[in-house]
C-alpha positions in Angstrom: 94.5 28.3 -35.8 94.0 24.6 -35.2 95.0 22.1 -38.2 94.3 18.6 -39.8 96.7 16.5 -41.6 96.2 17.3 -45.3 97.9 13.8 -45.7 98.4 11.1 -43.9 101.0 9.6 -41.4 103.7 8.5 -43.9 106.6 10.8 -44.5 108.5 12.2 -46.3 105.3 13.4 -48.1 105.8 13.2 -51.9 104.3 15.8 -54.4 105.4 15.4 -58.1 104.3 16.0 -62.0 104.9 18.5 -65.0 104.6 21.9 -64.1 102.1 22.1 -66.8 99.8 19.7 -68.1 100.7 20.2 -72.1 99.0 17.4 -73.5 96.6 14.7 -72.5 99.5 12.4 -73.6 102.2 14.2 -71.3 99.8 14.1 -68.4 99.2 10.4 -68.8 102.8 9.1 -69.2 104.2 11.5 -66.2 101.7 10.0 -63.8 102.1 6.4 -64.9 105.9 6.7 -64.8 105.4 8.0 -61.2 102.8 5.5 -60.0 105.9 2.7 -58.5 107.7 6.2 -57.1 105.4 5.9 -53.9 104.2 9.5 -54.6 101.4 10.6 -52.4 99.6 13.3 -55.2 100.3 14.1 -58.6 100.4 17.7 -60.0 100.2 20.2 -62.9 99.1 23.2 -63.6 96.3 23.8 -65.8 96.3 27.8 -65.3 99.6 29.4 -65.1 100.6 32.9 -64.1 103.7 33.8 -66.2 105.6 37.2 -65.5 105.5 38.6 -69.0 102.7 37.8 -71.7 103.4 36.1 -74.7 104.3 33.0 -72.5 102.3 29.4 -72.2 99.7 30.7 -69.4 98.2 27.0 -69.6 95.8 24.4 -71.4 92.9 25.5 -69.5 89.7 23.6 -68.3 90.3 20.8 -70.8 93.3 19.8 -68.6 91.3 19.1 -65.8 89.9 15.9 -67.3 93.4 14.9 -68.2 93.8 14.9 -64.2 90.7 13.4 -63.8 91.9 10.4 -66.1 95.3 10.2 -64.6 93.7 9.2 -61.6 91.8 7.0 -62.3 94.2 5.4 -64.4 96.7 5.4 -61.7 95.0 5.6 -58.3 97.1 8.3 -57.3 95.0 11.7 -56.1 95.5 15.0 -58.0 95.9 18.8 -57.2 96.6 21.7 -59.3 96.7 25.7 -59.2 94.1 27.9 -58.6 93.8 31.6 -58.4 90.2 33.0 -58.5 86.9 31.8 -57.5 85.9 30.3 -61.7 89.2 28.0 -61.2 87.8 26.9 -58.1 84.2 25.7 -59.1 85.9 24.1 -62.4 88.3 21.8 -60.1 85.3 20.9 -57.8 83.0 20.4 -60.7 86.3 18.1 -61.8 86.7 16.1 -58.6 90.2 17.5 -58.1 91.5 16.0 -54.4 93.5 18.7 -53.0 93.7 22.8 -54.3 96.7 25.0 -54.2 97.4 28.4 -53.9 100.4 29.8 -55.4 102.7 32.4 -54.6 101.3 35.5 -56.8 98.2 34.8 -55.4 98.8 34.6 -52.0 100.3 38.2 -51.7 96.8 39.0 -53.0 94.6 39.4 -50.0 91.7 40.3 -52.4 92.5 37.1 -54.2 93.2 35.1 -51.2 89.7 35.8 -49.9 87.6 35.4 -53.4 89.3 31.8 -53.2 87.9 31.3 -49.7 84.8 32.7 -50.1 84.8 29.7 -52.7 85.3 27.5 -50.7 83.4 27.9 -47.4 81.3 24.4 -46.9 83.7 22.3 -48.5 86.4 20.2 -47.0 88.5 20.4 -49.5 92.0 20.2 -48.8 94.5 23.5 -49.8 98.2 23.6 -50.5 99.6 27.8 -49.6 102.6 28.5 -50.8 104.6 31.5 -49.4 104.0 34.8 -51.4 107.0 36.0 -53.9 108.4 38.5 -51.6 109.6 37.5 -48.0 106.4 38.6 -46.4 105.7 36.1 -43.1 102.1 37.9 -42.1 101.2 37.6 -46.1 101.7 33.9 -45.7 100.0 33.5 -42.2 97.4 36.0 -43.4 96.2 33.7 -46.5 96.3 30.7 -44.0 93.8 32.3 -41.4 91.5 33.4 -44.5 91.3 30.1 -45.5 90.6 28.7 -41.8 88.1 31.7 -41.2 86.4 30.2 -43.9 86.1 26.6 -42.3 88.3 25.0 -43.8 91.1 22.6 -41.6 93.0 20.4 -43.9 95.7 23.2 -44.5 98.9 22.5 -45.3 102.0 25.4 -46.1 104.5 25.2 -49.2 107.8 26.8 -49.0 108.8 27.8 -52.7 111.5 30.4 -51.6 111.4 34.6 -52.1 112.2 36.7 -55.3 115.0 38.6 -54.7 117.5 41.1 -56.3 121.1 40.3 -57.6 123.1 36.8 -58.0 122.1 33.5 -56.1 122.6 30.3 -57.6 118.9 30.1 -56.3 115.9 30.8 -58.8 114.2 31.8 -55.7 115.9 32.1 -52.6 114.7 30.1 -49.6 115.2 32.5 -46.7 114.7 29.2 -44.6 114.0 30.6 -41.5 110.6 32.3 -42.1 109.7 28.3 -43.3 111.1 27.6 -39.6 109.3 29.9 -38.1 105.8 28.4 -40.2 106.8 25.2 -38.2 107.4 26.4 -34.6 104.4 28.7 -34.5 101.7 25.9 -36.3 103.8 22.8 -35.1 100.3 20.6 -36.5 100.3 22.0 -39.8 102.3 19.7 -42.3 105.0 22.1 -44.2 106.4 21.0 -47.9 109.5 22.5 -50.2 108.9 23.0 -53.1 112.2 22.4 -53.8 111.8 23.1 -57.9 111.1 26.7 -57.9 113.7 27.6 -55.2 116.3 25.7 -57.5 115.3 26.8 -60.9 117.9 24.2 -62.3 117.9 20.7 -61.8 121.6 20.1 -61.0 121.2 21.3 -57.2 117.8 19.7 -56.7 119.2 16.9 -54.6 121.4 18.9 -52.3 118.1 21.2 -51.7 116.1 18.4 -51.2 118.5 16.9 -48.3 118.2 20.3 -47.2 115.1 20.2 -46.5 114.6 16.9 -44.9 117.6 18.2 -42.6 115.4 21.3 -41.6 112.6 18.7 -40.5 110.5 19.7 -43.6 107.3 17.1 -44.1 108.0 16.7 -47.9 108.7 17.6 -51.2 107.1 18.7 -54.0 109.0 18.4 -57.4 108.3 19.1 -61.1 108.6 16.2 -63.2 108.6 15.5 -66.9 108.7 12.6 -69.4 111.2 15.2 -71.6 112.7 18.0 -69.8 113.8 19.7 -71.6 111.1 19.7 -74.1 109.1 21.3 -71.7 106.3 24.1 -72.1 107.4 26.1 -69.0 110.3 25.7 -66.7 112.4 23.2 -68.3 115.7 24.0 -67.1 114.1 22.9 -63.2 112.2 20.0 -64.3 113.5 16.1 -64.0 112.6 12.8 -65.7 110.3 10.5 -63.2 113.0 8.3 -63.4 115.3 10.7 -62.0 113.4 11.7 -59.3 112.9 8.1 -58.0 117.1 7.7 -57.9 117.2 11.6 -56.0 114.2 10.4 -53.6 116.0 6.9 -52.9 119.3 8.5 -52.3 117.8 11.3 -49.7 118.6 10.7 -45.7 116.0 11.1 -43.3 117.0 12.6 -40.3 116.0 11.5 -37.0 114.7 14.3 -34.6 116.5 13.6 -31.4 118.0 10.4 -30.0 118.3 9.0 -26.0 122.0 7.8 -26.7 123.8 9.2 -23.6 126.5 9.8 -25.7 125.2 12.4 -28.1 123.2 13.6 -25.3 126.6 15.1 -23.2 128.0 16.0 -26.8 125.0 17.9 -27.5 124.8 19.4 -24.1 127.9 20.4 -24.3 127.9 22.1 -27.4 125.1 24.1 -26.3 126.6 25.1 -23.2 129.5 26.9 -25.2 126.9 28.1 -27.8 124.9 30.1 -24.9 128.0 31.4 -23.4 129.4 32.6 -26.8 126.0 34.3 -27.8 125.8 36.1 -24.4 129.8 37.5 -25.7 127.6 38.5 -28.8 124.7 39.9 -27.2 127.5 42.1 -24.7 129.6 43.1 -28.1 126.7 44.4 -30.4 125.7 45.7 -26.9 128.7 47.8 -26.9 128.9 48.6 -30.7 125.3 50.6 -30.8 126.4 52.5 -27.7 129.4 53.8 -30.1 126.5 54.3 -33.0 124.5 56.1 -30.7 127.7 58.3 -29.9 128.2 59.0 -33.6 124.3 59.8 -33.8 125.5 62.7 -31.3 128.1 64.0 -33.4 126.0 63.6 -36.4 123.3 65.9 -35.1 126.2 68.3 -33.6 127.3 69.0 -37.4 124.5 68.3 -39.3 125.7 65.5 -41.0 123.1 62.8 -42.9 122.3 59.4 -41.3 123.1 57.4 -44.9 126.6 57.3 -45.8 126.5 54.7 -48.9 130.7 54.6 -49.7 131.5 54.0 -45.8 128.7 50.9 -45.7 129.9 49.6 -49.4 133.4 49.6 -47.8 132.4 47.9 -44.5 130.3 45.2 -46.5 132.9 44.2 -48.9 135.8 43.8 -46.1 133.2 41.8 -43.4 132.2 40.0 -46.8 135.8 38.7 -46.9 136.4 38.4 -43.7 133.5 36.3 -43.4 134.5 33.8 -46.5 137.3 33.2 -44.8 135.9 32.2 -41.9 133.6 29.8 -43.7 130.7 32.6 -43.6 128.7 32.5 -46.6 128.2 36.3 -48.4 124.6 36.2 -48.0 124.6 35.3 -44.2 126.8 38.4 -43.7 124.9 40.4 -45.9 121.8 40.0 -43.8 123.4 39.7 -40.4 124.7 43.4 -41.5 121.2 44.5 -42.5 119.7 43.8 -39.5 122.6 45.3 -37.3 122.5 48.7 -39.4 118.2 48.6 -39.4 119.0 48.9 -35.5 121.7 51.5 -36.0 119.5 53.6 -38.6 116.5 53.5 -35.7 118.8 54.5 -33.0 120.7 57.4 -35.0 117.1 58.8 -36.0 116.1 58.9 -32.6 118.8 61.1 -32.1 118.5 63.1 -35.1 114.5 63.2 -35.4 113.3 62.6 -31.3 110.0 63.9 -32.0 109.3 62.0 -35.6 111.4 59.1 -34.7 108.8 58.1 -31.8 107.2 55.8 -34.4 110.0 54.6 -35.8 110.3 53.6 -39.6 111.4 50.5 -41.2 113.9 51.3 -43.8 115.6 48.1 -44.2 117.1 49.1 -47.3 119.4 52.0 -46.4 122.8 51.9 -44.9 124.2 54.2 -42.2 128.2 55.0 -41.8 128.3 54.3 -37.8 
């Protein structure tokens, strides 16, 4: 797929505005407060898909008039979320500059295709947020559907992923998935929606800097004149003034340097890392040989693959050890999941050689190895 820029060459790309358009006054007040903050796009949700009924689900089509007026008065292009063909038609009628597809829509190929069909023959830019669940193929699939409809000005928005369990984030970033997207489509702009990743304003700045450190092209940030009084997602919104302060304090890193000292030190470190990686692969291979041996013992004694108590003890011990070595519990959990998935596959091939001819993905199972 070939993509064209949604924005000009200025970096970082800045998108800001309220989670929801609530009143005309609120929309205009926010837009005017952001006018001198250097933003490229003013955002506001008009239709709001909520997890449970009874929550504020958006002001509807009348909010498009407010966005149009905000654009006229400030000169800032405007964007809103669409979830179906009717939303697309309404936005085109009111001259909305950019559309975005939200996480709850990206997860549904039927809905994405409906939007793609509605946009066929247009040249309007579209931003595509990652799906709610961490499914890379769904994200790429949404991009492909729009591309097949003839759209070329497409950008991706990383807003994190829903997860079960404790996390400081509302939606766990899983940065590697966004990095994979950047590597697969280097010409496509990728923007980080720090508001939905964080879900709380006190960690927005550190997450924004993390996104800059990972070379994201820009940020999407929810701003509101009175964040605590917002009708939706109040905890993650900040004032336009605070937005300007945060962006002004961020450091934009260079991708590389031709300084000889830098290059020499990097080469030394990378050479050592390469050596360590070879050792790690060798040790994992030795571990898997033992996994296979255990699989043979289990088969001989007709023992089940899954041993929950053994795994719980192992996970807790390794997470404690990891923390002592400044490794996060999340990293240890992800590492163990990958190792144990491979262990499951190996032992299943031993216990059930015929059934295992087509390997299953059982990422939520753990074994005693």
